[in-house]
N, C-alpha and C positions, 0 to 999 in steps of 0.2 A: 504494500500500500504506500509506503514511503517513497518507493521508486516511482510510482504513478504520480504522486504530487510533485516530486522533484522534476519529472519529465514535463508535466504541465506547466510548472513555474518557469522552467528553462525555455519552453516553447513560447510562453507569453512574453517573457523578457526579450527573446530574440525578435519578436515582431516589431519592437520599437527601434531596432538598429539595423535590421536586415533589409532585404529588398521590399519595396512597397511601404517603407516606413512613413511616407507622407500621409497615408490614410489614418494613422494614429493621431494626427493633428486635424486632418480635413473632416473626417466623419463626426467627431465631437463638435467641431465648429459649425457644421451644417445642422446638427441636432440642436445646438444652442441657439442658432438663428431661428429655427422652427419653434423652439420653446419660447423665445422672446416674443415672436409674432403671436403665438397662441396665448401667452400670458397677457399681452396687451389687449387681445380680443376678449379674454375672460374679464379683465378689469373693466373694459368698456361695457360689457354686457352685464356686469355685476355678479358674475358667477363666483362661487367659492374657490378657495385655493385647491389646485388640482391634486397634488400628491396627498395632501392631508385628507381630502375628500375620498380618495381611493381607499384609504384605510378606515375612515370613520363613517362614511355614508353608504351602508350596504345596499340600500334601496336603489341608489343611482350608480353603483360601482361599475356595472356592465356598460352603462352609457358613457361614463368617464373613460373606461378602457377603450371603447370603440372610438371615441373622439380622439384620444391620444394615439391610438394605433393608426387612424386615418392620417395623422400628421407624420408619423415616424416610420411607417411601413416601408417606404422606398429607401430611406437611409438604412434601415435595418436589413432589408433585402440586399442592398449593395454591400453592406458590411459582411454578410454571409458569403456572397459571391466572391468578394475580394479575399476573404480569409481562406476559402476553399482553394482559390488560385494560388495564394501564398503557400498553403500547405502542400499542394502538389509540386510547386517549384522547389521549395526548400526542404520540406520534411519527407517528400515522396510518399505521402500517405495522407488520408483525410481522417481527422478526429472530430466527429460531429459534436461532441460535448464541448470541445474547445472552441469550435466555430460559433456555437450558440453563446458561450460565455464571452467571447471577444465581441460578437455583435451586440450583446447586451451592454457591455462596458463602453463600447465606442458610440453606440447610437441611443439606446434607451435610457441609460443611467443619466447622461447629461440632461436629457429632456426632462426626466423626473425631477432632477435637482434644481433646474432653472425656472420651469414654468410657473410654479407657485410663488416664489419670491418676486418674479417680475410682476405677477398679478398684484401682489401685496404692495409693491412700490408704485405701481401705476394706478392703483384704484383711487378714485376721486376722494374717498374718505381718508385714505392715507395721506394724500396731498394736503388736504385741509388740516389734518391733525399735525402734520409737520409744520405747516405755516403757523399754527397756533402756538407751537413751542418756541418760535423765534422771537 
């Protein structure tokens, strides 16, 4: 089992310096852009914080996931395809679990971490509260 985790860790670290390293910067940047755009739209529409609502609002969880997936599906798909290409070129094998982990880390995680705070910062109530404290 330790060999498995050591191999996975080595493979993940190798992605940052090996061929196609640019995607380690590009894909989170695109996911961040999409999260900012969605967070601003959430604030304008008065919707609740995205990530927080995923965990606390069971009644609307599926709707939130569908909305987020609609935004991030292409970036996630591209992350999967590019990681498979990377694995074939460098590792000479495809490890599906690693592919999904990398796609999650490069595409979905930045989206989850950015969308809610952008909503909070851009929400009109937040702007008026910040103005009151000055």
